[in-house]
N, C-alpha and C positions, 0 to 999 in steps of 0.2 A: 641293258641292263645299265651301266654305262649313261647313257642317254637318261634314264630315267631319274637317275640322284639329281644331274643337273636339272633336269626342269623341278627339280622339289628345292632346290637348294635356292635356282631361281624366281621362284615364291617367294622364300622365306625375304628374300630382298626387297621384294615389292613391299611384303605385305611390312618390313621395317620402315620401307620409305614412305607408308603411308600413317602407321601409328606413330611412328616419331618425333613426325614434326605438329602433329598433334598435339601427343602431350606437353613438347615443351610448350605450346601457347596455353594450355591448360596452366601449368605448373610458373607462366607468367603471368596470367590473368588472377589468379590467387594472388601471387606476390604483390600484384596492381591493387587487389582488393584489400591486404590486410591493411593501409595506412588508413585507408577509409574507416575498418570497424575500431580501429583504433579512437578515431575523432568521433565518432556515433555512442561510442560509451564512455567516453571523455567530457562529452556533451552531455550524457546524461547524468556524471558526475554533479560537472558543474548545477545543473538543474534542483537536483535533490540539495544540493548546499546551500541556492539561494533558498531554497524552500524552508531548509531546518533554519536559515537565520532569522527569515523570515516568523516562523511559527515562535520563536521566540518570544523579538517585538514586539508580535500584535498585542501582548496583556497589558503591553503600556503604552501603544500607539497603533493607529488603527490608518494604515497605508494600502491597499489594492493596488495601487497603481507601481509600488515599487518595485519589485517581482519581476515582471515582465521585463521591463527597463535595465534594470538591472543585468539580469541575466541577458539578452541580448548584446548590452556592451559588452560582459564578460566574455560568450564564444566569440566573437569575433577577433576579442584580442587575445584570447588564448588559444586559439583555434585557426590559425591561417588557411588550413586548407576550405573550411566551412568558406559555401560559397553566397552562400541567402538562409537565415535563421529568422522564425516569427512563431512570437506566441501566438495559438490561434482560440486560445480560449483558455482562461485564471477564474476560476471561482475559490474566492475568500470567505472565510467562514463561515461556510453553509453549514444546513442539519440533511440530515437522512435518518432512518429509521432509529438505528442503533447508535448515532453520536453527532456530538456537533461540532462543533469549532472546526471544521473540517476544512484543506485547503487543496485545490487539486490543478495542476497544470496543464494544457495539453501544449503541444511546440513539432514542429517538421523545419526539420535542416535538411538544406540541399548541399550535396558537396561536387565540384567536377573533379575527375580524376580522368588523367589519362591513361589509357591502356597503352600497353606493347605497341598496337599497329597505330601509337602516333595519332589518333583523333582521341577527344573528350566525350566520355560518358556520365552523366550526372546519376548519380547517386542521392536518392531522397528517403531520408529516418523521418517517421515518425516514432514521436512518444508523449506518454501520459505518466504524470509521477502525483500522488497521491498522501497528504500527510498531516498531521494531527495540531493543534496550537497548542502550546501550550496552556493546561488550564488547570495551572496554579492560581490561586484566589489570596490577596492582601489584607490582611483583616484590622481592621487600627479595633481596638478592644480601649473604652475608654478608662481612666486609671480605676483602680480601685473594682474592676469586674476580668475574674479571671479567664473567661470567654472559652471554659469546657465545657458549658451546656450547648453554647451559640455554635460550637462546632464537632459536637460530637455525630457521632455516622448514623444514618436512618435509611431505611428501603422505602423505595417507591416503587409505583408501575406504572412506567410509561406511558401504557396506550390503557390501561384499567384505572380508572379514580384521581381523585385528584384529594388524598391522602398520603400520606410519611406513617412510617411505623418502625415499632423498632423491632430487632433480633430475635425475639421472642414470639414473636405475633403471630394467631393460629392460620392466620394470611401466608405470613411470609412461611412459615414454613412449612405450607401445602401446599407452594407455588417452586419453580425453578428459578434458578439465576440467571444472568446475563452473563457470563465473562467473557474474557478476551484467549482462546486456548494458548495454552506456554508446555512448557517441557513440565512445571507441576502441577497442569492439571492431568497433563496425559499419564503422572504415574500415580495420579490419585481416583483418576477413572478411566473406562475402558469403552472406546467408540460404541453409537449406538446402530446393530444392526438393521434394524430397521430403515432409517435415515441415509445410511452409508456417512454417516461422521468421519470415517476412516480416511477421508478424500480429503477432511476438514485439513488445511495448513496451521502455522505457526500464525496466530495476528488472528485468526476469524474466531467471530461471533458466535461463541456456543451456549449451551443451556446445560444447567444441569444444576440437578433436586437433590442439595446438601441435607438434608433432612432424613431422605430417604432416598437407594439408585444407587448405583455407585457409575450411569456413564451417562458423557455428555451425548446432545443431541445436536441437531441443524433446525435453522428455522423454522423448515418447513416440516421436521416431524409429528407426528401426528397425538404425540408426546407433552405437547409444548403449545401450552394455550395460554396463560397469565404469566410472564415472566419478573422479577425483579431486578433492580440494581440498588447499590448501594450508592449515598450521597448525605454531603456534607446539611445537617440541617438547616446551618443559618441559609444554603441554598435552595433549600428545598421551600423556606417560608418563602423566601425571593422570585420563588416562581410559583406560586400561589398553593400550594399543599398546603394542607393543614393536618392537627392531631387525626388519629385513627382513635373513633372512636372506640374500638372494645381494647387498646393498649393503651391508648391514650400518647402513643407516638415516643414511646422510650423501651 
C-alpha cells in the first residue's frame, strides 16, 4: 500500500514537471503578443483619424495622394514597433449602389516581436477602413433671392427614372425609402422576418415603407422593388433630374 502511494506521488511530480513549463511558456508568449496587438489597434486608430480628416477636407480640395503618404509617415513616427507599413489600395470619392463620395483604405502592417526564446517573429496585420466624405454643399445665393425653393427636399429613385418628386407624390407613397439603420429606425420599425433584417447592424442601408408597413427590410428582400431617397432640389437638377409629370416635383 505504501509503495502505491509513492508511485502516485511520483506521477504527480512528473505531470507537473511537464505541464508547468508549458504553462509558463504560454503565459510568456501571451505577454509578448500584447504589445503587437496594441500596435495594431493604434495603427487602426491612426488610419481612421487620417481618413476622417480627409473626409472633411475633400469637398474643398481634392488630394487623393494625401492619405497614403501622411498615414505612412504617422505610423512610423508614432509606432516604433512597426517594421513595415504599406497602403495596398486607396479608393477616393467613389460610388457604390447605395452611397457616393466614399473613401476606402487597405493597408498591411508588419511588426517584428522578440519572443521569450530570443528570436524574432513577424506579425502581419491587414486592415481596411471605409468612410464617407463630408457631403455638405456650399450654396452661393445671388442677392435678392431666398434660395428656399432651390434647396427644398425632393425625392428621387436612384435606379428608376430621372424624375424628382414631392413627398405627397403617389410614386413616393407606393414605394420604400432608403435609410441607414439607426436606433430611431429600430424604435419606429420592426425587422422584416422574411429577409432576416434583425441581423443588420447600425449604419446598414435598409428600406422602409413610410406610408404603410411597420418593418424595415434588407436590399435582397422580395418586397423591395423600387426605392427612393431624399436629396436637395438643386442637387437633383444638377444630376439631370426633371420634375415629375404627376406632382410637378413639389
